[in-house]
C-alpha positions in Angstrom: 36.2 7.0 -23.8 37.0 4.6 -26.9 40.4 4.9 -26.6 40.6 3.0 -23.2 38.3 0.3 -25.1 40.5 -2.8 -26.4 39.8 -2.7 -30.1 37.7 -6.3 -30.5 37.8 -8.6 -33.8 35.3 -11.2 -34.2 37.3 -13.5 -36.9 35.2 -14.4 -39.9 37.3 -16.3 -43.1 35.5 -17.0 -46.4 35.2 -20.7 -46.1 35.4 -20.8 -50.2 39.1 -19.2 -50.0 40.5 -20.9 -47.2 37.9 -23.6 -45.7 40.7 -24.8 -43.3 40.5 -21.3 -41.1 39.2 -22.1 -37.9 37.7 -18.2 -38.6 35.6 -20.2 -41.7 33.5 -22.3 -39.6 33.5 -24.1 -42.7 32.1 -27.4 -40.4 30.3 -27.5 -36.9 32.0 -27.2 -34.1 31.5 -31.1 -32.5 32.6 -33.1 -29.2 33.5 -30.2 -27.4 30.7 -30.1 -24.9 32.4 -30.3 -21.8 35.2 -27.3 -22.7 32.4 -25.1 -24.2 30.2 -25.7 -20.5 33.2 -24.9 -18.6 34.0 -21.5 -20.6 30.5 -20.6 -19.7 31.0 -21.0 -16.2 34.2 -19.4 -16.7 32.5 -16.5 -18.1 30.0 -16.8 -15.3 32.2 -17.0 -12.2 32.0 -14.0 -9.6 35.1 -12.5 -10.0 34.7 -8.8 -11.7 38.2 -10.1 -13.2 39.7 -13.2 -14.0 41.9 -14.8 -17.1 42.3 -18.2 -18.5 44.7 -20.5 -20.0 43.9 -22.7 -22.8 46.8 -25.0 -24.0 46.8 -27.6 -26.6 49.1 -28.9 -29.8 48.3 -27.5 -33.1 45.1 -27.8 -35.1 43.1 -29.2 -31.7 40.7 -26.6 -32.2 42.1 -23.9 -29.6 40.9 -21.0 -31.4 37.9 -22.3 -33.0 36.6 -23.1 -29.2 37.4 -19.4 -28.1 35.7 -18.2 -31.9 32.7 -20.4 -30.6 32.3 -18.6 -27.0 32.4 -15.0 -28.3 29.8 -15.6 -31.0 27.5 -17.5 -28.2 27.5 -15.0 -25.6 26.9 -12.3 -28.2 25.1 -9.5 -27.3 25.4 -9.8 -23.6 29.2 -9.9 -23.9 31.5 -7.5 -26.0 33.9 -10.3 -27.2 36.5 -10.6 -29.5 39.9 -11.4 -30.1 43.1 -9.0 -29.6 44.9 -8.4 -32.6 48.6 -8.9 -31.9 49.3 -5.7 -33.8 46.6 -3.5 -31.7 48.3 -0.9 -29.7 45.6 2.4 -29.6 43.9 1.7 -26.3 45.0 2.3 -22.4 43.8 -0.4 -20.4 45.5 2.0 -17.3 42.2 4.0 -17.6 39.7 0.9 -19.1 36.4 0.8 -17.9 34.2 -1.5 -19.1 30.5 -0.4 -19.9 29.2 -3.8 -21.0 30.9 -7.3 -19.8 33.9 -7.8 -21.9 35.9 -10.7 -23.1 39.2 -10.3 -24.6 40.7 -13.4 -26.5 44.3 -12.9 -26.3 45.8 -15.4 -29.2 49.7 -16.3 -29.6 50.5 -15.5 -26.1 54.3 -16.9 -26.3 55.1 -14.2 -29.4 53.8 -11.0 -26.8 54.5 -12.5 -23.2 55.1 -9.4 -21.0 52.9 -7.6 -23.2 50.1 -9.6 -22.1 51.8 -10.1 -18.4 51.3 -6.4 -18.3 47.4 -6.2 -19.5 46.3 -8.8 -17.1 48.4 -7.1 -14.5 46.4 -3.6 -15.1 42.9 -5.2 -15.1 43.7 -7.1 -12.1 44.4 -3.5 -10.0 41.7 -1.8 -11.3 39.1 -4.6 -11.0 37.7 -2.9 -7.9 36.3 -0.3 -10.0 34.5 -2.2 -12.5 30.7 -2.0 -12.9 31.2 -5.0 -15.2 32.9 -8.2 -15.6 35.8 -8.8 -17.8 37.3 -11.9 -18.6 40.1 -12.4 -20.5 41.6 -15.9 -22.5 44.6 -16.7 -23.6 45.6 -19.6 -26.2 48.5 -21.0 -26.3 50.1 -24.3 -27.4 51.3 -25.6 -24.0 53.5 -23.8 -20.9 56.5 -23.2 -22.0 59.6 -21.0 -21.3 57.3 -18.2 -22.4 55.4 -18.2 -19.2 58.1 -17.0 -16.7 57.6 -14.2 -18.6 54.2 -13.4 -18.5 54.2 -14.7 -14.7 56.8 -12.6 -13.7 58.1 -15.4 -11.7 60.9 -12.5 -11.0 58.8 -10.7 -8.6 57.4 -12.8 -5.7 54.9 -9.9 -5.7 53.1 -9.6 -9.2 53.4 -13.2 -9.8 51.3 -13.5 -7.0 48.8 -10.5 -8.3 48.9 -12.3 -11.2 47.7 -16.0 -10.3 45.5 -15.1 -7.4 43.3 -13.7 -10.8 43.3 -16.7 -12.7 40.5 -18.7 -13.2 42.1 -22.1 -12.8 44.8 -24.5 -13.8 45.1 -25.0 -17.8 42.2 -26.1 -20.0 43.9 -28.4 -21.6 42.5 -28.9 -25.2 43.2 -32.8 -26.8 42.0 -34.8 -29.8 38.9 -35.6 -30.2 36.7 -38.7 -29.3 36.1 -41.5 -32.3 32.4 -40.6 -32.3 32.8 -36.9 -33.0 36.2 -37.5 -35.1 33.6 -39.4 -37.5 30.7 -36.9 -37.6 33.0 -33.8 -38.3 34.9 -36.1 -41.1 31.4 -37.1 -42.7 30.1 -33.7 -42.6 33.6 -32.7 -44.7 32.8 -35.4 -46.9 29.3 -34.7 -48.2 30.1 -31.0 -48.1 32.0 -32.0 -51.4 29.0 -34.3 -52.2 30.9 -37.4 -51.4 29.7 -40.6 -49.8 29.6 -41.7 -46.7 28.8 -45.1 -44.8 30.7 -47.7 -41.9 33.1 -48.7 -45.1 34.2 -45.3 -45.7 34.5 -44.2 -42.4 36.6 -47.0 -41.3 38.7 -46.2 -43.9 39.0 -42.9 -42.9 40.0 -43.8 -39.5 43.0 -46.0 -40.3 44.1 -43.3 -42.6 44.0 -40.7 -40.0 45.4 -43.3 -37.2 48.8 -42.7 -39.6 48.8 -39.2 -39.9 47.8 -38.1 -36.0 46.9 -40.8 -33.6 45.2 -37.8 -31.4 42.7 -37.2 -33.7 42.7 -33.1 -33.9 40.2 -31.3 -35.7 42.1 -30.3 -38.5 44.0 -33.3 -39.7 40.6 -35.4 -39.3 39.5 -32.5 -41.9 42.4 -32.9 -44.5 42.5 -36.7 -44.1 38.6 -36.6 -44.8 39.0 -33.8 -47.6 41.9 -36.8 -49.1 
């Protein structure tokens, strides 16, 4: 029954309205081949149910990476983001009719709720005829982690950790070549010129604002 299905959506933003939003896909995803390969392996692992956490500072591209995973897995997978206000579904009766990928962003703001969902899916996994994956996105393993992992209950904590795919996938800044590729795309999309001298000036500016080379800041500096 649809009432048991978690309502998933693929975020989509018009680039002319908000080109910096990850959902606008205003630029190509560059420099993330390794991470994309690891995420594909996550989808293809043997477990009926598994979850994984992606961590990375603001602007590092966690949400964009998850969005591209959702898009590349379609139509084989029913994939999308679970909104923070979505409550009208019952996971205790959920039985996936299709491979399902659930992306949950900003986990810290709803750690207890997400923990309950993971525990429920873990306990129902033996009945699943199709695999279910949950991808969690957050900046770091902060104070929310103890609530999510239920550290006050040894048995429940063990259940949650047992269905974890691997240690968190940490997303850092882009390598130099990927940063320049991203910047060139932004500059050329706006009718600007690009050459080695401009590339050098861009990298000098980026190092001042964001030495880590996070995609969001690279796009901002490139536009400037």
